[in-house]
Backbone as CSV, one residue per row, in Angstrom:
resi,resn,N_x,N_y,N_z,CA_x,CA_y,CA_z,C_x,C_y,C_z
1,UNK,0.835,-1.185,0.000,0.000,0.000,0.000,0.884,1.255,0.000
2,UNK,0.532,2.185,-0.842,1.248,3.454,-0.889,0.864,4.319,0.298
3,UNK,1.809,5.104,0.753,1.512,6.120,1.750,2.148,7.405,1.257
4,UNK,1.359,8.443,1.161,1.843,9.730,0.663,2.356,10.537,1.845
5,UNK,3.638,10.817,1.837,4.246,11.540,2.947,4.437,13.024,2.641
6,UNK,4.298,13.393,1.357,4.499,14.793,0.983,3.532,15.180,-0.132
7,UNK,2.825,16.292,0.092,1.940,16.834,-0.937,2.324,18.288,-1.180
8,UNK,2.508,18.613,-2.441,2.774,19.993,-2.851,1.453,20.574,-3.345
9,UNK,1.210,21.845,-3.037,-0.029,22.510,-3.440,0.329,23.670,-4.363
10,UNK,-0.250,23.664,-5.562,0.017,24.772,-6.493,-0.712,26.024,-6.024
11,UNK,-0.307,27.139,-6.590,-0.975,28.411,-6.310,-2.451,28.318,-6.702
12,UNK,-2.736,27.697,-7.851,-4.123,27.535,-8.303,-4.948,26.720,-7.316
13,UNK,-4.353,25.655,-6.767,-5.061,24.847,-5.779,-5.389,25.689,-4.544
14,UNK,-4.393,26.400,-4.034,-4.595,27.211,-2.830,-5.662,28.274,-3.055
15,UNK,-5.638,28.884,-4.216,-6.613,29.930,-4.559,-8.024,29.338,-4.637
16,UNK,-8.163,28.195,-5.314,-9.460,27.538,-5.437,-9.968,27.070,-4.072
17,UNK,-9.064,26.545,-3.250,-9.440,26.079,-1.907,-10.031,27.220,-1.085
18,UNK,-9.400,28.387,-1.138,-9.873,29.538,-0.365,-11.266,30.001,-0.789
19,UNK,-11.642,29.741,-2.035,-12.952,30.142,-2.549,-14.057,29.136,-2.221
20,UNK,-13.679,27.964,-1.733,-14.673,26.934,-1.422,-15.467,27.317,-0.180
21,UNK,-16.723,26.869,-0.096,-17.471,27.057,1.156,-16.728,26.367,2.308
22,UNK,-16.871,26.907,3.504,-16.142,26.380,4.674,-16.415,24.895,4.908
23,UNK,-17.656,24.453,4.699,-17.960,23.037,4.931,-17.244,22.144,3.915
24,UNK,-17.048,22.636,2.699,-16.318,21.869,1.684,-14.827,21.888,1.996
25,UNK,-14.312,23.011,2.498,-12.900,23.063,2.910,-12.618,22.003,3.971
26,UNK,-13.504,21.869,4.943,-13.325,20.862,5.996,-13.341,19.453,5.408
27,UNK,-14.220,19.234,4.442,-14.288,17.929,3.789,-13.024,17.664,2.971
28,UNK,-12.511,18.683,2.291,-11.247,18.556,1.546,-10.129,18.163,2.505
29,UNK,-10.077,18.803,3.664,-9.042,18.479,4.653,-9.138,17.017,5.105
30,UNK,-10.353,16.529,5.317,-10.540,15.129,5.719,-10.111,14.173,4.611
31,UNK,-10.475,14.498,3.363,-10.119,13.641,2.236,-8.621,13.686,1.969
32,UNK,-8.010,14.839,2.198,-6.556,14.983,2.069,-5.874,14.022,3.046
33,UNK,-6.332,13.993,4.280,-5.750,13.102,5.294,-5.932,11.642,4.903
34,UNK,-7.100,11.308,4.371,-7.372,9.940,3.927,-6.472,9.571,2.749
35,UNK,-6.310,10.508,1.815,-5.454,10.311,0.650,-4.013,10.031,1.083
36,UNK,-3.538,10.743,2.089,-2.170,10.546,2.575,-1.962,9.130,3.114
37,UNK,-2.972,8.577,3.759,-2.874,7.228,4.319,-2.939,6.166,3.235
38,UNK,-3.818,6.396,2.252,-3.983,5.445,1.152,-4.650,6.167,-0.020
39,UNK,-3.874,6.556,-1.037,-4.441,7.314,-2.154,-5.473,6.544,-2.971
40,UNK,-5.573,5.253,-2.747,-6.553,4.449,-3.476,-7.661,3.919,-2.564
41,UNK,-7.869,4.600,-1.443,-8.964,4.234,-0.551,-10.256,4.287,-1.357
42,UNK,-11.086,3.281,-1.209,-12.263,3.088,-2.050,-13.159,4.320,-2.173
43,UNK,-13.438,4.993,-1.076,-14.374,6.126,-1.132,-13.804,7.349,-1.851
44,UNK,-12.494,7.376,-2.096,-11.900,8.494,-2.840,-12.184,8.395,-4.339
45,UNK,-12.442,7.182,-4.809,-12.681,6.963,-6.239,-11.533,7.545,-7.075
46,UNK,-10.316,7.261,-6.691,-9.135,7.748,-7.395,-9.054,7.102,-8.769
47,UNK,-8.838,7.944,-9.783,-8.779,7.410,-11.138,-7.910,8.281,-12.046
48,UNK,-7.340,7.635,-13.064,-6.562,8.336,-14.084,-7.513,9.092,-14.994
49,UNK,-7.041,10.212,-15.488,-7.842,10.980,-16.423,-7.411,10.679,-17.847
50,UNK,-8.312,10.937,-18.778,-8.056,10.674,-20.190,-8.148,11.974,-20.977
51,UNK,-7.850,11.897,-22.251,-7.972,13.059,-23.119,-6.919,14.103,-22.825
52,UNK,-7.307,15.381,-22.843,-6.338,16.470,-22.654,-5.633,16.435,-21.299
53,UNK,-6.247,15.792,-20.322,-5.658,15.722,-18.975,-4.964,14.392,-18.713
54,UNK,-4.705,13.657,-19.771,-4.034,12.361,-19.634,-2.727,12.545,-18.875
55,UNK,-2.457,11.642,-17.964,-1.259,11.732,-17.124,-1.575,12.269,-15.738
56,UNK,-2.735,12.916,-15.607,-3.165,13.418,-14.305,-4.182,12.464,-13.700
57,UNK,-4.442,12.664,-12.432,-5.375,11.833,-11.680,-6.398,12.729,-10.993
58,UNK,-7.452,12.109,-10.492,-8.472,12.831,-9.755,-9.005,11.933,-8.648
59,UNK,-9.443,12.562,-7.559,-10.198,11.811,-6.554,-11.338,12.671,-6.045
60,UNK,-12.348,12.010,-5.535,-13.580,12.667,-5.113,-13.488,13.209,-3.693
61,UNK,-13.961,14.435,-3.543,-14.154,15.022,-2.224,-15.573,14.673,-1.769
62,UNK,-16.521,14.864,-2.668,-17.902,14.417,-2.491,-18.483,14.218,-3.896
63,UNK,-19.781,14.151,-4.020,-20.380,13.894,-5.321,-20.058,15.000,-6.332
64,UNK,-19.901,16.234,-5.871,-19.703,17.374,-6.766,-18.259,17.848,-6.898
65,UNK,-17.462,17.683,-5.861,-16.115,18.267,-5.839,-15.035,17.209,-6.039
66,UNK,-13.970,17.618,-6.749,-12.845,16.744,-7.078,-11.528,17.467,-6.805
67,UNK,-10.483,16.664,-6.622,-9.120,17.197,-6.558,-8.356,16.634,-7.736
68,UNK,-7.730,17.521,-8.484,-6.924,17.173,-9.648,-5.466,17.129,-9.198
69,UNK,-4.792,15.996,-9.432,-3.431,15.846,-8.917,-2.580,14.966,-9.820
70,UNK,-1.311,14.884,-9.443,-0.349,14.023,-10.133,0.551,13.382,-9.085
71,UNK,0.834,12.107,-9.267,1.834,11.447,-8.426,3.209,11.876,-8.912
72,UNK,4.057,12.341,-8.002,5.430,12.701,-8.361,6.341,11.482,-8.235
73,UNK,6.075,10.689,-7.227,6.738,9.398,-7.028,5.841,8.593,-6.092
74,UNK,6.333,7.490,-5.569,5.451,6.633,-4.767,5.058,7.233,-3.421
75,UNK,5.728,8.299,-2.998,5.418,8.887,-1.701,5.045,10.365,-1.749
76,UNK,4.933,10.937,-2.943,4.572,12.352,-3.007,3.669,12.638,-4.202
77,UNK,2.921,13.721,-4.045,1.972,14.127,-5.081,1.902,15.652,-5.112
78,UNK,1.348,16.155,-6.192,1.101,17.589,-6.312,-0.377,17.779,-6.619
79,UNK,-1.025,18.628,-5.831,-2.432,18.950,-6.039,-2.496,20.200,-6.902
80,UNK,-3.130,20.071,-8.073,-3.208,21.178,-9.019,-4.447,22.046,-8.837
81,UNK,-5.580,21.418,-8.541,-6.824,22.176,-8.477,-7.852,21.414,-7.653
82,UNK,-8.834,22.138,-7.172,-9.965,21.550,-6.453,-11.213,22.306,-6.873
83,UNK,-12.280,21.563,-7.087,-13.534,22.201,-7.477,-14.490,21.193,-8.075
84,UNK,-15.515,21.712,-8.738,-16.501,20.861,-9.392,-15.895,20.298,-10.677
85,UNK,-16.675,19.590,-11.445,-16.181,19.001,-12.688,-15.632,20.049,-13.664
86,UNK,-15.908,21.315,-13.426,-15.389,22.387,-14.273,-13.866,22.442,-14.256
87,UNK,-13.224,21.865,-13.234,-11.756,21.901,-13.182,-11.150,21.074,-14.314
88,UNK,-11.950,20.212,-14.939,-11.448,19.401,-16.030,-11.413,20.158,-17.351
89,UNK,-12.018,21.323,-17.374,-12.108,22.091,-18.624,-10.908,22.989,-18.815
């Protein structure tokens, strides 16, 4: 099982996070902690993206919100964006 010990946050991620409702920010924080323990935990629905975003990954915060990220190596990742499905555009 992978364990993520380091996550880098882009400026875009930080900016998008600050714009989220407070209840969604708290949920993002919980999912971030879960992701660190096991990035493929079932409820995260972690999956590779296709098309223009090929090479990137996504996991679910809830039914509407996602985190767009990339694995840098087996123990680190970079979070690019957080938001609704619009982040894929």
